[in-house]
C-alpha positions, 0 to 999 in steps of 0.5 A: 366395389374393388374386386374380389380378393382386394386386400385392405390393411386397417392401419392404412384405412384409418384416417381415410376420407369417405366420399359419397357418389358425387364426390362430397366428403362424408367423413373420415374412417376411424375404425373397422368393426369386426365379428370375432368367431371361435372358428373361421376368420373374423368378419368385418361388417362396417366402418366407424366414420367420424362425420362433422361435429366429431360424431362417430357413425356406423357405415356398413360395408354393404354400403361401401362401393369402393375402397381405393388408395386414399378414399372410401366411396359410399352409396351416400346413405349414411345413418347419422345415429351415433355409433354404439358398439354392441357386446359381440363387436370388436374394434380393430384399431381400438381393441385388436391392435397391440394385443398379444396372441399365441402363434399356432405352431407353438413357437411363442407369442407376438403383438398384433400391429395390423390386420388385413381384410379381403373381400370374398366372392359373396361380398363379405369382408374377412380378416385374412392376414395379421401383421405381427412382431414376434416376441424373442425374449425378455431383457429385465422386465421388457419383452424384446420384439423381433422382425415384423411378419405377415401371417395368415389368420389361422397362423395365430391363436387367441385373437378372439378373447373376452372383453376382460382381457386387457390390451395395451393402450399405447397404439390406441392412445396414439390414434387419439393423440391430437384430439382435444380433451372434450373429444377424447372424453367423448371417445372414452364415454363410448367405450366399454367400462373395462376398456375405458379404465385401461385407457384412462389409466394409460393417460398421464396425469395432466391429460387425464385431468383435462379429460375428466373435466369433460366427462359426465359425473358417473364416468368421472367417479368410476375412473377416479375410484378405479385409480390407485389412491395416490395417483387419484390425488395427483390427478385431482391436483392437476384439475382446476380446483372447482372441477376437482371440488365438484368431482370430490363432492360426488364421492362418499365422505370417507373417500373424499377425506382420504383423497384430500389428505393425500393431496398437496396441502395448498391444492387441498386447501383451495378445494376444501374451501370450494366444497364449503359452498352450495353448488348453485352459488357463486362460491360453488361455481367459481375457480380460485385460480384466475389471473390475479396481479397487483396494479404495478404489474407491467402490461407485458407481464400481464400478457405473459400470464394470460398466455398460460396453457391451463387457462380457459379462453374465458379466464384468459379474457381478463386480469383481476387486479388486487392489493397483496396478497395475490393468493385467494383470498387476496387483499382488497379487490380493485377491478379488472383489466380486459385483454383487449385493453392490454393489447391496445396499450404500451407493454411497459405501462402498469396495469393499474392505470387500465383498471375497469372499476365498473364491474360489480363483483358478486358475493360468494352466496349469490345464486346462479341466476344472479351470476348469470344475469350479471354476466349477461348485463356486462357481456362478460366471460368471467366475473369476480367473487368477493367476500364481505371485506371485498377480498377476491375469492375467485372468479366464475366463468361463463363455461362454468355457468353453462355447465350448470344451466344445461340439463345434467345429461347434456354431455350425453345428448347429441345434435343429430344432423339428418341428411337431406336433398340438396337445396333443402334446409337440414333438420336438427333434432336432439337425441339422447343416448339410448338403445338402438331400435331394431334395424336402427343403424344396420338398416 
């Protein structure tokens, strides 16, 4: 272990690789767990380490043998149980950074930008220093920030605050800026309710819409209900229509009607149409916004459409060719053109010459099992849904089917990889989120 008195700044520690004694990488540090006390310096008790699979686990500092430049060395004994924050624990990066504190000398307030912890003679790690920027006054509604200062922990007051006290979310969001929506949803799900609402409110509409689509239904409803009504409607508009319909379907009728009335008429129209279908049917599963083009469209233009950022890989795998109008419900459905075929032909050629007419569409009332069988039969990532007049209503993608085939709590179930000796086959077991047994993650 780095010697007594070693000072480690948490902001620099975040992102550092964690290795076992033989040099194999275990994961990467994402946060530091500290215990805030009414008297005395806060005590750091462990690291939140992100291991392969984007899982966050707890690594006690008692199992850290060295913290050096650019690396953390552990004993190699890492409990792979998912980290669950306890009520008396505080995350340094997630909850202390960007917090406003009082200066103990009465000279004003400051914003916490970093904290430093030092190892004591008895092996404990205590937070000894706080890196802050003083607030020098206000310009309009904005608080001016002064020069940075490194202060002793006893030079500030108000660091230990209740969970109900809000912390600015800007620095926390910066830590997760590059995460995919599903991974950010995983992070939000692990947060306390108050913190989750703060972070969700700080996301822009598009980002929040993407994250909501990846969260369990209970979290979706809680976050949407917490938003101001106009903003909630804006977020619903940014979601895929089928996901927005699923979420609205979980709300009471009066809230559902209020939000639909606040949405743009064209967006609300598609969602209302989807709400009319039974959940486990093609109509209830489909999206109304696949790539829909006329047969005269050049291949180059079709390829430009499938490059849309809002498309999932499944929906980008094919173009649905129809007669005008091109908005659902469209004119008569002609067939599909697969992405691979588009890539093999000259860009000036019209897609009407490439149409695959062998893919049988499904009716809106087709049950989930029939849709699943059709996808499997044709090895498809998406399948068209039509009405009795063969007008295209939308498309069901394989990811929508999987969401309904998996157990309701699949987003909350982890595949835990247990560390095993070299040369043996690792065992994988499913473990639902639940209370930590005594001694579970600390042992």
